[in-house]
C-alpha positions in Angstrom: -12.7 140.9 127.9 -12.4 137.1 128.5 -12.4 134.1 131.8 -9.4 134.4 131.5 -8.3 138.0 131.4 -10.5 138.2 134.1 -9.1 136.1 136.3 -4.9 138.0 135.3 -6.9 141.8 136.1 -7.9 140.6 139.3 -4.6 138.7 139.8 -2.9 141.3 139.1 -4.9 144.4 140.7 -3.9 141.3 144.3 -0.3 141.8 144.5 -0.4 145.6 143.4 0.4 147.1 146.0 2.5 144.2 147.6 6.3 145.1 148.9 9.3 144.9 146.7 12.0 143.9 149.0 13.4 140.7 149.3 11.8 137.6 150.9 12.9 137.5 155.0 13.9 133.9 155.2 13.6 132.9 159.0 17.2 132.2 160.8 16.3 128.8 162.3 16.6 127.7 158.4 19.4 125.8 157.1 21.6 128.6 154.8 23.9 126.2 152.1 23.4 122.5 151.8 24.4 120.1 153.5 27.9 119.0 153.9 28.8 122.3 151.6 30.6 125.8 153.2 29.2 128.8 152.8 31.5 130.5 149.9 32.8 127.6 149.2 31.8 128.2 145.2 33.9 124.4 143.4 31.3 122.3 145.4 28.6 124.8 145.0 28.4 123.9 142.2 29.8 120.7 141.9 26.9 120.0 144.2 24.4 121.2 141.0 26.5 119.4 138.7 25.9 116.0 140.4 22.3 116.6 140.8 21.6 117.3 137.5 23.7 114.6 135.7 20.9 112.8 138.4 18.5 114.0 137.0 19.6 112.9 133.4 20.2 116.4 132.2 23.7 116.9 130.1 26.4 119.5 132.3 29.1 121.3 130.8 31.5 123.6 132.5 33.5 126.2 130.0 34.8 128.9 130.1 32.9 132.3 128.9 35.3 132.6 125.7 33.9 128.6 124.6 30.6 130.4 125.1 29.3 130.2 120.8 31.0 126.9 120.1 29.4 125.0 123.0 25.9 126.5 122.6 26.5 125.3 118.8 27.3 122.1 120.2 24.5 121.6 122.5 22.1 121.8 119.5 23.7 120.0 116.8 24.3 117.5 119.5 20.6 116.9 119.5 19.8 117.9 115.8 17.9 120.8 116.6 17.5 122.2 113.3 15.2 125.5 115.2 16.1 127.3 118.3 13.3 130.3 120.4 16.1 132.8 120.7 14.4 134.5 123.8 14.9 139.1 123.9 17.9 140.0 125.3 20.0 136.9 124.0 23.7 137.6 123.1 23.3 136.8 119.4 27.3 136.0 119.8 26.6 132.9 121.1 24.4 132.0 118.7 27.3 133.3 116.3 28.6 129.2 115.7 25.8 127.2 115.4 23.8 127.3 111.3 20.2 126.6 112.5 17.5 129.0 112.2 17.0 131.5 115.2 12.9 132.1 115.3 12.7 135.1 117.3 9.4 135.8 119.7 8.3 138.7 119.1 5.6 138.7 117.6 4.6 136.3 120.6 5.3 132.6 118.6 1.7 130.7 118.5 1.0 127.1 120.1 1.8 125.6 116.7 4.7 127.1 116.0 6.8 126.7 119.5 5.6 123.6 118.5 7.3 122.7 115.6 10.4 124.0 115.9 12.9 121.7 117.8 14.7 123.8 120.9 15.0 126.9 122.9 17.8 128.4 124.1 17.9 131.2 126.9 19.8 132.0 130.3 18.4 131.8 133.8 17.5 133.9 136.9 19.4 131.5 139.3 20.5 127.5 140.5 20.5 125.9 143.4 22.9 123.4 144.0 21.0 120.9 146.5 18.3 120.0 144.8 19.7 121.2 140.7 17.2 123.2 140.3 17.2 126.1 137.5 15.2 129.3 138.4 14.0 131.3 135.3 11.8 134.3 135.7 10.8 136.2 132.5 14.1 138.1 132.9 16.5 139.2 129.5 17.7 136.2 127.8 15.1 133.8 129.6 11.6 135.2 127.4 8.1 133.8 128.5 7.4 130.9 130.3 5.6 129.0 126.6 8.9 128.4 124.8 10.6 127.1 127.6 7.8 124.5 127.9 6.6 123.3 124.3 10.0 122.1 122.5 11.6 119.7 123.2 15.3 120.9 123.5 16.0 123.1 126.0 20.1 124.8 126.2 20.7 127.0 129.5 23.1 129.0 130.0 24.1 129.6 133.8 26.7 131.4 135.1 28.6 130.1 138.4 28.2 133.0 140.6 24.2 132.5 139.9 24.5 129.3 141.3 23.6 129.2 146.1 23.7 126.2 147.7 20.0 125.5 148.9 16.6 127.9 148.6 17.0 129.6 152.1 19.9 130.6 149.6 18.6 131.4 147.0 14.9 132.6 147.1 15.7 136.3 148.7 17.3 137.2 144.9 13.9 136.3 143.1 10.9 138.3 142.5 7.8 136.5 144.1 6.1 138.6 141.1 7.7 138.0 138.6 6.6 134.9 136.5 8.5 131.6 138.1 9.7 128.6 136.5 12.1 125.8 138.4 13.4 123.4 136.5 15.0 121.0 138.1 16.4 118.4 135.7 14.5 117.4 132.4 10.8 117.1 132.4 9.8 114.1 133.9 7.0 112.2 135.9 6.8 108.7 137.7 2.9 109.5 138.4 1.7 105.9 136.6 2.8 103.4 138.1 6.0 104.4 139.0 7.5 104.7 135.6 9.7 107.3 134.6 7.9 109.0 131.5 10.4 112.4 130.1 8.8 115.0 128.5 5.2 114.9 129.8 6.0 119.0 130.9 8.5 120.2 128.9 11.6 119.7 127.1 12.4 116.1 126.7 16.6 117.2 126.9 18.2 119.7 128.8 22.1 120.8 128.4 23.2 123.2 131.0 26.4 125.3 130.2 27.7 126.4 133.6 29.7 129.4 132.8 32.9 129.7 134.7 
């Protein structure tokens, strides 16, 4: 057994008895984003779009019927000729795209992922206040590596998945799952406060919000 396998085995054993009940959020926490009334879906989605665009993501709000065309356009405008398609992502969503779809089963190697232009996923939730997309390796999301290595990420978010604040969203998530938090394209300003994109994930993020 490798050191990695040993560490993961010990982690699994340590969390095996954790309760599966949802996380409880203290009553004192702000339940919705400032200025957003509870249940105001339009304002919540508008805030998510505003935050994502501030980070440099491309965001489009579309009807369900326009999704195949929107996915094709999102990939074509980034000149993506190949894309990882996680298990559970509806094949119909790629029906209007002429590029190469790559399944991640069996798992693609790091070299194969690096040679792939894009990844298309769904999400587990989205947080408007922070402009964050949440992935938990559920259907249509796949494992973490394909969402970090290719240079382009196209993410499909349904309006009902958008919460206005972290306390509102976190109760929907299972802490035992591998959760990834994405706030815009990958970037850092750690070195001399100069913003650099593509440090630890895709440099280009397109979010398609489905009405």
